[in-house]
MIKEFI-931745 format. One record per residue: residue in one letter; x, y, z of N, C-alpha, C in turn. Coordinates in pm, 1 decimal. Last residue first. Example, Ala and Ser with C-alpha at 12.3 -4.5 7.8 and 13.67 -1.06 7.14 Angstrom:
// MIKEFI-931745
- s,1285.0,-225.0,708.0,1367.0,-106.0,714.0,1290.0,3.0,787.0;
- a,1319.0,-569.0,780.0,1230.0,-450.0,780.0,1320.0,-330.0,780.0;
// end
This chain:
// MIKEFI-931745
- a,3295.7,394.6,7839.4,3339.8,533.6,7825.8,3482.9,547.0,7874.4;
- k,3265.0,92.6,7649.8,3281.8,165.7,7775.9,3325.3,308.3,7747.3;
- w,3109.6,-190.6,7509.0,3151.4,-51.0,7491.7,3157.9,16.5,7626.8;
- g,3054.8,-467.2,7484.6,3139.1,-417.0,7593.2,3190.0,-275.1,7573.0;
- f,2874.7,-570.3,7306.4,3012.9,-557.6,7262.3,3106.5,-500.7,7368.1;
- a,2628.6,-595.0,7444.6,2669.3,-696.6,7348.0,2818.9,-692.6,7316.5;
- f,2613.2,-371.5,7620.0,2593.6,-508.4,7669.9,2652.4,-612.0,7574.4;
- a,2667.3,-159.1,7445.0,2747.2,-174.1,7566.8,2733.7,-315.1,7623.1;
- g,2468.9,-193.4,7253.5,2609.3,-208.1,7215.1,2699.3,-225.3,7335.1;
- g,2246.1,-137.9,7414.3,2261.4,-269.2,7352.9,2404.4,-295.1,7307.9;
- v,2294.7,129.5,7471.1,2294.0,33.0,7580.8,2310.9,-108.8,7526.0;
- l,2280.0,232.3,7207.2,2397.6,255.0,7290.7,2405.1,153.7,7404.0;
- l,2028.0,151.4,7117.2,2147.6,113.3,7043.6,2272.6,126.6,7129.8;
- a,1862.9,272.9,7310.0,1863.6,127.3,7296.7,1988.0,79.1,7221.4;
- f,1916.8,543.9,7257.6,1945.5,487.0,7388.9,1954.6,334.5,7381.0;
- w,1822.0,563.5,6993.1,1961.5,592.7,7025.3,2001.2,529.3,7158.1;
- v,1552.2,505.6,7040.1,1630.8,418.2,6952.9,1779.1,439.0,6979.2;
- p,1467.5,720.9,7199.2,1479.6,587.8,7260.2,1555.4,487.5,7172.9;
- y,1506.3,922.2,6983.9,1574.4,928.5,7113.9,1580.0,792.7,7183.1;
- s,1340.5,862.4,6768.4,1485.4,859.6,6747.1,1562.7,864.3,6879.7;
- l,1079.5,904.3,6830.9,1129.3,768.1,6844.0,1281.3,761.7,6829.0;
- a,1040.7,1163.4,6755.3,1046.9,1135.4,6898.6,1101.2,994.7,6923.4;
- a,1032.2,1122.7,6477.8,1138.0,1205.3,6536.9,1152.4,1178.7,6686.1;
- i,803.2,965.8,6456.6,931.4,913.7,6409.3,1045.8,990.2,6472.8;
- w,612.4,1145.4,6559.6,635.3,1015.6,6624.4,768.8,955.6,6582.7;
- v,628.3,1354.1,6375.0,663.6,1379.6,6515.0,691.3,1248.8,6587.2;
- m,539.5,1223.0,6142.8,673.7,1280.4,6149.5,718.0,1301.6,6292.9;
- r,276.5,1166.7,6206.6,369.5,1055.6,6190.3,514.0,1105.2,6198.4;
- k,178.6,1425.9,6199.4,177.9,1352.7,6326.5,271.8,1233.1,6320.9;
- p,208.6,1502.8,5925.0,287.9,1566.0,6031.3,289.3,1489.1,6163.1;
- k,229.1,1386.7,5635.8,164.5,1331.0,5755.0,239.7,1381.3,5878.4;
- t,387.4,1498.0,5447.1,244.2,1524.3,5435.7,165.2,1466.1,5552.2;
- w,639.8,1398.5,5503.9,611.9,1540.1,5529.1,462.0,1569.5,5526.5;
- s,771.9,1153.6,5496.8,633.4,1159.6,5545.6,595.2,1303.2,5583.3;
- l,1031.1,1195.8,5422.9,939.7,1141.0,5323.2,794.4,1144.5,5368.1;
- c,1148.3,1283.1,5660.1,1131.9,1377.5,5549.4,1033.0,1326.8,5444.8;
- c,1142.5,1043.0,5807.6,1075.0,1162.6,5858.4,1049.5,1262.7,5744.6;
- t,1302.9,880.8,5653.7,1162.8,843.6,5674.3,1082.6,963.7,5721.2;
- a,1543.5,1020.8,5680.9,1482.3,1006.5,5548.2,1335.2,969.8,5560.4;
- f,1582.2,989.8,5958.6,1570.2,1123.4,5900.5,1502.4,1117.3,5763.9;
- l,1610.8,712.3,5979.8,1501.2,779.7,6050.1,1475.7,918.5,5991.2;
- a,1843.5,682.8,5823.8,1719.3,616.0,5781.9,1598.7,679.6,5850.5;
- l,2020.6,827.9,5981.7,1993.0,873.1,5845.4,1865.6,808.9,5791.4;
- w,2027.4,669.2,6211.4,1972.4,805.0,6218.5,1936.4,855.5,6079.4;
- v,2152.4,443.1,6103.3,2016.5,431.2,6157.5,1951.3,568.4,6164.3;
- a,2396.6,561.1,6043.6,2316.4,504.0,5934.3,2171.6,485.6,5978.9;
- l,2482.4,624.2,6297.9,2451.6,734.0,6206.3,2372.9,684.6,6085.1;
- m,2526.6,365.3,6391.8,2419.8,446.4,6452.6,2383.9,564.8,6364.1;
- a,2742.6,291.9,6228.4,2616.8,216.2,6221.4,2501.4,296.7,6279.9;
- v,2930.8,479.8,6314.3,2889.1,478.3,6172.3,2756.2,404.0,6157.1;
- v,2956.0,400.8,6578.7,2903.4,534.8,6549.0,2855.6,541.2,6404.3;
- g,3068.6,150.8,6542.5,2938.7,162.5,6608.7,2873.2,296.6,6580.7;
- w,3309.7,215.3,6429.0,3215.1,139.6,6348.4,3075.1,140.3,6409.8;
- w,3436.4,351.5,6640.8,3401.9,423.5,6518.5,3299.0,348.4,6436.3;
- p,3281.4,252.4,6957.7,3391.7,261.4,6861.0,3343.4,325.2,6730.7;
- a,3107.2,452.2,7206.9,3110.4,348.8,7103.3,3235.7,362.7,7016.9;
- v,3152.1,672.4,7377.3,3127.3,539.3,7432.2,3151.8,430.3,7328.6;
- i,3211.6,885.5,7217.6,3268.7,884.2,7351.3,3258.5,743.9,7410.3;
- g,3059.5,865.2,6994.9,3197.7,819.3,6985.1,3268.8,820.3,7118.4;
- s,2820.8,989.1,7012.8,2830.5,856.8,7073.5,2969.8,797.9,7063.0;
- a,2775.0,1221.1,6883.6,2860.9,1227.5,7001.2,2875.0,1092.9,7070.4;
- a,2590.5,1149.6,6687.1,2726.1,1185.6,6647.2,2821.9,1186.5,6765.8;
- y,2358.0,1102.1,6836.6,2415.2,995.1,6756.4,2561.0,1025.8,6721.5;
- l,2319.8,1357.3,6947.3,2337.9,1240.9,7034.8,2404.6,1127.0,6958.5;
- f,2284.5,1507.9,6718.3,2400.4,1535.5,6802.7,2424.8,1422.7,6902.6;
- f,2042.3,1418.0,6617.3,2166.1,1389.9,6544.3,2287.7,1408.8,6632.6;
- s,1839.2,1525.3,6762.6,1884.4,1391.2,6801.5,2012.2,1352.5,6727.3;
- s,1796.3,1760.6,6627.0,1860.6,1768.0,6758.4,1905.2,1630.6,6806.6;
- v,1666.9,1660.0,6403.5,1799.7,1719.3,6386.4,1870.3,1731.8,6521.2;
- i,1427.2,1572.8,6516.9,1514.8,1476.3,6450.6,1655.7,1531.7,6432.8;
- l,1317.2,1813.0,6626.9,1344.9,1695.9,6710.1,1445.0,1601.8,6643.9;
- i,1293.0,1973.7,6400.9,1374.2,2019.7,6513.4,1412.1,1901.5,6601.3;
- l,1113.7,1817.4,6253.3,1249.5,1837.7,6203.2,1342.9,1888.5,6312.0;
- a,888.5,1839.4,6418.1,948.2,1708.2,6393.9,1091.1,1722.5,6342.0;
- l,839.5,2112.0,6395.7,871.0,2055.9,6526.5,938.5,1920.2,6510.6;
- f,768.2,2117.5,6129.8,891.1,2185.1,6170.7,935.0,2140.5,6309.5;
- p,525.0,1982.1,6130.9,640.5,1925.6,6059.0,772.6,1989.6,6099.8;
- t,373.8,2166.1,6309.0,403.8,2027.6,6344.9,518.8,1967.6,6264.1;
- f,285.3,2409.0,6233.3,417.8,2405.2,6294.4,463.9,2261.6,6318.5;
- s,117.2,2469.6,5924.5,124.8,2399.8,6052.1,269.1,2398.3,6102.5;
- v,-40.0,2729.0,5765.9,86.7,2658.3,5779.5,94.3,2598.2,5919.3;
- d,-248.0,2891.3,5690.5,-277.0,2752.1,5718.0,-149.4,2668.1,5724.2;
- g,-221.6,3210.6,5859.2,-235.9,3124.8,5743.2,-265.6,2981.4,5783.3;
- r,-223.9,3386.7,6060.9,-106.9,3300.6,6049.4,-114.5,3208.7,5928.9;
- p,-461.2,3540.5,6029.3,-335.7,3608.6,6060.8,-212.2,3520.3,6040.2;
- g,-659.5,3445.9,5737.6,-627.7,3453.0,5879.3,-490.4,3514.6,5903.3;
- d,-563.9,3282.2,5439.2,-667.0,3344.2,5521.0,-622.2,3345.1,5666.5;
- a,-293.1,3368.1,5224.0,-356.6,3276.7,5318.6,-460.6,3353.5,5398.7;
- v,-255.0,3566.8,5028.7,-203.2,3431.8,5008.3,-274.3,3331.7,5098.3;
- p,-512.1,3785.5,4908.4,-415.3,3745.6,5011.1,-376.8,3599.2,4991.9;
- k,-515.8,3892.8,4567.9,-577.4,3820.9,4678.3,-471.7,3788.3,4784.0;
- i,-508.3,4199.9,4414.3,-426.3,4086.9,4456.6,-492.1,4023.4,4577.6;
- r,-703.2,4314.8,4145.1,-679.3,4310.9,4288.4,-600.4,4185.9,4322.5;
- r,-591.1,4469.9,3850.2,-636.5,4349.9,3917.8,-608.2,4360.8,4066.3;
- r,-695.6,4790.2,3743.9,-592.5,4698.6,3789.2,-656.4,4579.7,3859.0;
- r,-809.1,4961.8,3452.7,-837.2,4895.0,3580.1,-725.3,4798.4,3614.7;
- g,-568.7,5190.4,3304.3,-690.6,5109.8,3308.6,-710.4,5046.8,3446.8;
- l,-339.7,5327.5,3257.8,-433.1,5386.6,3351.3,-564.0,5308.7,3361.3;
- g,-185.5,5209.4,3060.4,-141.8,5193.8,3198.7,-240.9,5248.0,3299.7;
- a,-279.1,5281.4,2810.6,-310.9,5148.2,2860.3,-277.4,5132.7,3007.6;
- m,-411.7,5550.0,2673.6,-314.8,5513.9,2772.4,-355.7,5382.3,2838.8;
// end
């Protein structure tokens, strides 16, 4: 009977109670995705072409954030940078092009 022989022991996937999975990349994704709503809701102040340009900037920040998945601290900095970039684009557009609410 071959089924009654010795069985292989299964090793645990990760050591410790939480393993070696870091929360930092997920924090960066939470930050970058939450900033999307600011960029998308800018249509209240900016014209459609301004919103499209700002969404292109957000998409570039998002792609950069996703491409640097192996460097979690850099991801958080890029994601946190998306908020002041949005503010600068909105205020700069208001000064340069006269965007009003």
